C-alpha positions as semicolon CSV with decimal commas, in nm:
position;residue;x (nm);y (nm);z (nm)
1;M;-0,293;-0,812;-3,526
2;L;-0,113;-0,495;-3,416
3;T;-0,395;-0,287;-3,569
4;H;-0,645;-0,503;-3,386
5;C;-0,471;-0,430;-3,053
6;W;-0,501;-0,057;-3,106
7;K;-0,871;-0,036;-3,193
8;I;-1,013;0,258;-2,998
9;D;-1,323;0,072;-2,882
10;M;-1,104;-0,187;-2,709
11;Y;-1,000;0,067;-2,445
12;D;-1,197;0,243;-2,175
13;F;-1,078;0,601;-2,229
14;P;-1,296;0,754;-1,954
15;L;-1,125;0,511;-1,715
16;L;-0,783;0,607;-1,854
17;L;-0,855;0,981;-1,830
18;Q;-1,007;0,966;-1,482
19;S;-0,750;0,727;-1,334
20;T;-0,444;0,905;-1,478
21;P;-0,453;1,209;-1,243
22;S;-0,488;0,987;-0,935
23;L;-0,213;0,753;-1,059
24;V;0,014;1,052;-1,123
25;I;-0,054;1,168;-0,766
26;S;0,015;0,812;-0,652
27;L;0,337;0,800;-0,853
28;L;0,462;1,134;-0,718
29;G;0,380;1,027;-0,364
30;L;0,556;0,693;-0,404
31;L;0,856;0,856;-0,573
32;T;0,886;1,096;-0,279
33;T;0,842;0,806;-0,039
34;G;1,127;0,620;-0,207
35;R;1,351;0,926;-0,186
36;I;1,276;0,961;0,185
37;L;1,362;0,594;0,242
38;E;1,685;0,625;0,045
39;N;1,786;0,931;0,246
40;S;1,711;0,748;0,572
41;I;1,939;0,462;0,467
42;E;2,218;0,708;0,388
43;D;2,172;0,866;0,734
44;K;2,427;0,679;0,947
45;T;2,254;0,785;1,269
46;L;1,958;0,564;1,168
47;D;2,164;0,251;1,096
48;K;2,041;0,082;1,414
49;Y;1,679;0,096;1,305
50;P;1,531;-0,148;1,047
51;L;1,332;0,126;0,875
52;L;1,285;-0,053;0,543
53;L;1,155;-0,363;0,720
54;Q;0,920;-0,155;0,936
55;S;0,808;0,048;0,635
56;N;0,728;-0,258;0,427
57;C;0,527;-0,417;0,708
58;I;0,338;-0,098;0,795
59;L;0,250;-0,023;0,433
60;N;0,120;-0,375;0,377
61;F;-0,043;-0,466;0,708
62;K;-0,202;-0,127;0,769
63;G;-0,258;-0,062;0,400
64;N;-0,470;-0,376;0,367
65;I;-0,718;-0,287;0,640
66;E;-0,741;0,074;0,520
67;L;-0,808;-0,027;0,162
68;I;-1,067;-0,285;0,264
69;Y;-1,240;-0,005;0,456
70;A;-1,215;0,228;0,155
71;L;-1,351;-0,044;-0,073
72;Y;-1,667;-0,092;0,134
73;I;-1,724;0,276;0,214
74;S;-1,686;0,385;-0,150
75;S;-1,908;0,101;-0,272
76;L;-2,177;0,188;-0,014
77;R;-2,163;0,557;-0,115
78;Q;-2,235;0,459;-0,478
79;S;-2,514;0,215;-0,394
80;P;-2,856;0,290;-0,552
81;F;-3,000;0,225;-0,204
82;F;-2,774;0,487;-0,043
83;H;-2,909;0,629;0,285
84;F;-2,690;0,898;0,442
85;P;-2,760;0,837;0,817
86;K;-2,695;0,463;0,779
87;Y;-2,384;0,538;0,572
88;V;-2,242;0,767;0,843
89;R;-2,314;0,515;1,119
90;Y;-2,161;0,230;0,921
91;A;-1,855;0,441;0,840
92;F;-1,807;0,558;1,201
93;D;-1,848;0,215;1,361
94;N;-1,612;0,049;1,116
95;A;-1,362;0,334;1,145
96;N;-1,323;0,225;1,507
97;V;-1,252;-0,129;1,389
98;V;-0,982;0,004;1,155
99;I;-0,823;0,216;1,430
100;L;-0,826;-0,082;1,667
101;Q;-0,657;-0,302;1,408
102;S;-0,406;-0,028;1,330
103;I;-0,288;-0,008;1,691
104;V;-0,247;-0,387;1,703
105;I;-0,053;-0,370;1,376
106;G;0,170;-0,097;1,516
107;I;0,260;-0,320;1,811
108;S;0,316;-0,620;1,581
109;V;0,543;-0,422;1,348
110;G;0,728;-0,289;1,652
111;F;0,807;-0,642;1,769
112;I;0,907;-0,748;1,416
113;G;1,149;-0,454;1,407
114;V;1,274;-0,541;1,756
115;S;1,348;-0,900;1,648
116;K;1,557;-0,775;1,353
117;S;1,740;-0,527;1,577
118;V;1,818;-0,793;1,840
119;L;1,944;-1,038;1,577
120;T;2,177;-0,784;1,416
121;G;2,274;-0,545;1,696
122;G;2,195;-0,709;2,027
123;I;1,969;-0,575;2,302
124;Q;1,971;-0,195;2,338
125;L;1,668;-0,074;2,533
126;Q;1,674;0,275;2,382
127;V;1,671;0,135;2,029
128;L;1,402;-0,123;2,107
129;S;1,170;0,127;2,278
130;T;1,217;0,368;1,986
131;I;1,120;0,100;1,732
132;I;0,801;0,004;1,919
133;A;0,691;0,360;2,003
134;A;0,756;0,493;1,651
135;S;0,561;0,204;1,494
136;V;0,255;0,240;1,720
137;V;0,230;0,620;1,700
138;T;0,285;0,618;1,322
139;C;0,012;0,359;1,262
140;L;-0,244;0,539;1,479
141;I;-0,187;0,889;1,341
142;T;-0,172;0,788;0,975
143;T;-0,484;0,571;1,003
144;I;-0,684;0,862;1,145
145;M;-0,551;1,082;0,864
146;F;-0,649;0,816;0,610
147;I;-1,007;0,790;0,739
148;V;-1,059;1,167;0,731
149;S;-0,905;1,208;0,385
150;L;-1,112;0,915;0,255
151;F;-1,443;1,085;0,336
152;V;-1,330;1,417;0,195
153;T;-1,210;1,255;-0,128
154;I;-1,529;1,054;-0,176
155;E;-1,750;1,361;-0,132
156;I;-1,535;1,576;-0,362
157;A;-1,545;1,302;-0,627
158;K;-1,924;1,282;-0,598
159;Q;-1,962;1,661;-0,626
160;L;-1,738;1,670;-0,935
161;K;-1,924;1,369;-1,078
162;I;-1,604;1,167;-1,102
163;D;-1,620;0,793;-1,047
164;P;-1,462;0,743;-0,700
165;D;-1,334;0,400;-0,808
166;N;-1,077;0,572;-1,030
167;V;-0,960;0,809;-0,757
168;I;-1,000;0,664;-0,409
169;L;-0,771;0,361;-0,397
170;P;-0,465;0,480;-0,592
171;A;-0,446;0,839;-0,467
172;I;-0,543;0,784;-0,103
173;S;-0,329;0,472;-0,061
174;S;-0,018;0,645;-0,197
175;L;-0,068;0,947;0,028
176;S;-0,113;0,711;0,321
177;D;0,211;0,536;0,220
178;Y;0,395;0,867;0,203
179;F;0,279;0,984;0,544
180;G;0,340;0,638;0,688
181;I;0,709;0,652;0,590
182;Y;0,743;1,021;0,677
183;F;0,603;0,981;1,027
184;L;0,792;0,656;1,089
185;I;1,123;0,832;1,024
186;F;1,009;1,146;1,209
187;F;0,904;0,956;1,523
188;T;1,212;0,733;1,509
189;K;1,426;1,047;1,529
190;Y;1,201;1,185;1,804
191;F;1,187;0,876;2,028
192;R;1,557;0,794;1,998
193;N;1,618;1,106;2,211
194;T;1,328;1,031;2,446
195;P;1,378;0,840;2,775
196;V;1,275;0,475;2,754
197;D;1,021;0,516;3,037
198;L;0,846;0,804;2,861
199;S;0,835;0,619;2,527
200;M;0,673;0,315;2,688
201;L;0,433;0,538;2,883
202;I;0,313;0,691;2,555
203;V;0,256;0,344;2,408
204;I;0,061;0,234;2,718
205;F;-0,146;0,554;2,705
206;L;-0,237;0,487;2,341
207;M;-0,347;0,138;2,441
208;F;-0,640;0,300;2,625
209;V;-0,782;0,386;2,282
210;V;-0,832;0,013;2,221
211;P;-1,124;-0,048;2,462
212;I;-1,300;0,268;2,338
213;C;-1,279;0,146;1,978
214;M;-1,392;-0,200;2,086
215;I;-1,707;-0,059;2,251
216;F;-1,814;0,127;1,935
217;S;-1,729;-0,164;1,707
218;F;-1,921;-0,419;1,918
219;M;-2,222;-0,187;1,937
220;S;-2,239;-0,173;1,557
221;K;-2,524;-0,363;1,395
222;V;-2,339;-0,397;1,064
223;R;-1,964;-0,456;1,054
224;M;-1,753;-0,501;0,745
225;P;-1,592;-0,847;0,710
226;I;-1,243;-0,894;0,850
227;Q;-0,955;-1,101;0,716
228;S;-0,934;-1,468;0,806
229;I;-0,649;-1,601;1,020
230;E;-0,508;-1,792;0,721
231;I;-0,487;-1,480;0,504
232;L;-0,343;-1,274;0,791
233;I;-0,067;-1,528;0,851
234;F;0,004;-1,556;0,477
235;T;0,038;-1,180;0,427
236;Y;0,238;-1,132;0,749
237;V;0,488;-1,401;0,649
238;I;0,525;-1,269;0,293
239;S;0,561;-0,903;0,393
240;T;0,798;-0,975;0,682
241;T;1,019;-1,201;0,470
242;G;1,026;-0,948;0,187
243;G;1,102;-0,671;0,433
244;Y;1,396;-0,864;0,581
245;I;1,541;-0,926;0,233
246;L;1,499;-0,566;0,117
247;D;1,634;-0,425;0,444
248;S;1,945;-0,644;0,416
249;L;2,017;-0,556;0,051
250;S;1,930;-0,186;0,062
251;T;2,278;-0,082;0,178
252;K;2,444;-0,254;-0,121
253;F;2,186;-0,152;-0,381
254;K;2,042;0,186;-0,286
255;F;1,806;0,192;-0,585
256;I;1,603;-0,082;-0,411
257;A;1,500;0,148;-0,125
258;S;1,402;0,430;-0,360
259;S;1,237;0,207;-0,623
260;F;1,044;-0,045;-0,414
261;P;0,760;0,185;-0,295
262;A;0,681;0,291;-0,652
263;Y;0,752;-0,046;-0,812
264;S;0,525;-0,235;-0,575
265;G;0,286;0,042;-0,474
266;L;0,206;0,167;-0,824
267;A;0,146;-0,183;-0,961
268;V;-0,081;-0,269;-0,670
269;S;-0,265;0,066;-0,702
270;I;-0,339;-0,006;-1,069
271;S;-0,465;-0,355;-0,987
272;F;-0,681;-0,212;-0,707
273;I;-0,861;0,007;-0,962
274;H;-0,948;-0,313;-1,150
275;L;-1,061;-0,481;-0,829
276;H;-1,264;-0,181;-0,716
277;K;-1,446;-0,156;-1,050
278;I;-1,535;-0,526;-1,042
279;F;-1,627;-0,515;-0,672
280;T;-1,856;-0,213;-0,714
281;A;-2,025;-0,368;-1,018
282;T;-2,078;-0,694;-0,828
283;S;-2,210;-0,520;-0,515
284;N;-2,452;-0,297;-0,708
285;N;-2,546;-0,554;-0,977
286;T;-2,419;-0,337;-1,264
287;Y;-2,224;-0,432;-1,579
288;H;-1,847;-0,390;-1,605
289;D;-1,631;-0,482;-1,908
290;T;-1,329;-0,647;-1,743
291;G;-1,153;-0,694;-2,079
292;K;-1,156;-0,323;-2,155
293;S;-1,047;-0,244;-1,801
294;Y;-0,758;-0,493;-1,827
295;R;-0,626;-0,351;-2,156
296;T;-0,670;0,009;-2,042
297;L;-0,489;-0,042;-1,711
298;T;-0,207;-0,233;-1,884
299;L;-0,161;0,066;-2,115
300;S;-0,179;0,296;-1,813
301;S;0,094;0,094;-1,637
302;F;0,329;0,144;-1,933
303;I;0,262;0,520;-1,939
304;M;0,308;0,553;-1,562
305;I;0,635;0,360;-1,542
306;I;0,784;0,562;-1,831
307;F;0,681;0,880;-1,649
308;Y;0,834;0,746;-1,326
309;L;1,165;0,666;-1,497
310;A;1,174;1,012;-1,656
311;L;1,132;1,176;-1,315
312;S;1,376;0,934;-1,154
313;T;1,640;1,005;-1,419
314;F;1,593;1,379;-1,370
315;L;1,642;1,345;-0,993
316;E;1,906;1,071;-0,974
317;G;2,086;1,082;-1,307
318;K;2,103;0,854;-1,609
319;K;2,130;0,476;-1,576
320;P;2,233;0,206;-1,829
321;L;1,988;0,118;-2,108
322;Y;1,948;-0,242;-1,986
323;Y;1,828;-0,106;-1,650
324;Y;1,544;0,089;-1,815
325;L;1,445;-0,204;-2,037
326;L;1,434;-0,444;-1,744
327;F;1,256;-0,195;-1,519
328;V;0,979;-0,125;-1,770
329;S;0,925;-0,479;-1,899
330;L;0,921;-0,640;-1,554
331;F;0,684;-0,373;-1,422
332;V;0,432;-0,412;-1,705
333;I;0,447;-0,792;-1,672
334;Q;0,388;-0,753;-1,299
335;V;0,078;-0,538;-1,357
336;M;-0,059;-0,781;-1,616
337;L;-0,014;-1,071;-1,372
338;L;-0,182;-0,880;-1,088
339;L;-0,477;-0,778;-1,307
340;K;-0,529;-1,140;-1,410
341;L;-0,493;-1,242;-1,046
342;V;-0,772;-0,998;-0,956
343;E;-1,002;-1,159;-1,213
344;R;-0,919;-1,513;-1,100
345;I;-0,972;-1,429;-0,732
346;V;-1,305;-1,258;-0,798
347;E;-1,412;-1,549;-1,017
348;Y;-1,307;-1,806;-0,757
349;F;-1,447;-1,624;-0,452
350;G;-1,746;-1,475;-0,631
351;Q;-1,981;-1,691;-0,428
352;Y;-1,885;-1,492;-0,117
353;D;-2,020;-1,169;-0,268
354;G;-1,940;-0,897;-0,012
355;D;-1,630;-1,076;0,115
356;I;-1,448;-1,049;-0,220
357;G;-1,259;-0,737;-0,111
358;V;-1,146;-0,887;0,219
359;V;-1,003;-1,191;0,042
360;S;-0,864;-1,009;-0,262
361;L;-0,683;-0,706;-0,120
362;P;-0,429;-0,881;0,107
363;I;-0,361;-1,155;-0,150
364;I;-0,298;-0,899;-0,427
365;T;-0,073;-0,695;-0,198
366;A;0,123;-1,003;-0,094
367;F;0,172;-1,124;-0,451
368;G;0,263;-0,768;-0,554
369;D;0,533;-0,778;-0,288
370;I;0,662;-1,114;-0,408
371;I;0,679;-1,010;-0,773
372;S;0,829;-0,666;-0,696
373;T;1,093;-0,809;-0,464
374;T;1,184;-1,079;-0,717
375;S;1,201;-0,825;-1,002
376;L;1,422;-0,582;-0,809
377;L;1,648;-0,865;-0,693
378;L;1,683;-0,977;-1,056
379;I;1,775;-0,623;-1,162
380;A;2,023;-0,598;-0,871
381;F;2,176;-0,934;-0,970
382;I;2,220;-0,823;-1,332
383;I;2,373;-0,492;-1,217
384;K;2,619;-0,687;-0,998
385;I;2,717;-0,917;-1,287
386;N;2,758;-0,620;-1,520
387;R;2,990;-0,450;-1,268
388;L;3,207;-0,763;-1,247
389;Y;3,268;-0,762;-1,623
390;Q;3,334;-0,391;-1,658
């Protein structure tokens, strides 16, 4: 049976070879993101700000709409009926929809952060204005960066004759995550020294972008599908709850802050490759071997998490053997579950054709959050028990 599992023709080696560089980029970006988060938690001047909660919400809420956009743009670019002028118009009009949603998300995350701050530290106008302003500005800037980098990456991939499905989602999403965390911390430090009136004035000024985006989006003849209210509420509740838990435990277990971006982000990135391959094949009526893709990406997850732990050990020092065993096994199990979830969702919602991505992405992200949070809490619990008996 072991020999059967390692038959060469059971794996998609072009997929493995093409996805590995982008996953390595994703891993490095997420590792750096985790280090930035850990450093922010150790910075006592930032104790008043729920950065881990804000980060988790921004990465998930904003990440979902960006990846849905990437899914449709990349699929359209690979269509056999590709027409450049229509592609540009579709991309521009829907970019305005994404920017509009991003600003709304920034405000939502700001109020989520404010609620946590009020519950734990009372009402401090300077802190509250900083949380809202940093969230809104971060979401807007990083979304614009994402849209620009998306087009550049797609065109480079096409010129190099590399399948964009193996590059776009993992690499771009991790870079977006990195800049999302970086700018959130940067603008938190900036606005905490800015007068409350000026911070709110900047937020109000950015709100004028909303009607401009609305005009372009409403003028569009073809708009990509948007998430349903039910899915939005589901993902908001999951991400917010997970963010609250992680933010509360991060001071006791610092490895959570540094590990969560990679643990959740890398697993979700790998599952997105699977989703993107299936979605593109469905949209363009082409064949895709989901079994090969599943086995290849499971193997890739094992390679990536070993590489991550090697880098993490080099940067942070050696940890107990049980930590490594738990970290690797739980991560690979998580990826396997998410890959199967992708297949079940696509199978169940296949009748909706083009709406598969809109339904799948937020659900996968939410379940990735649930599994990652549960896994890290389990590891933290075992570490705590081990310390008691030492």
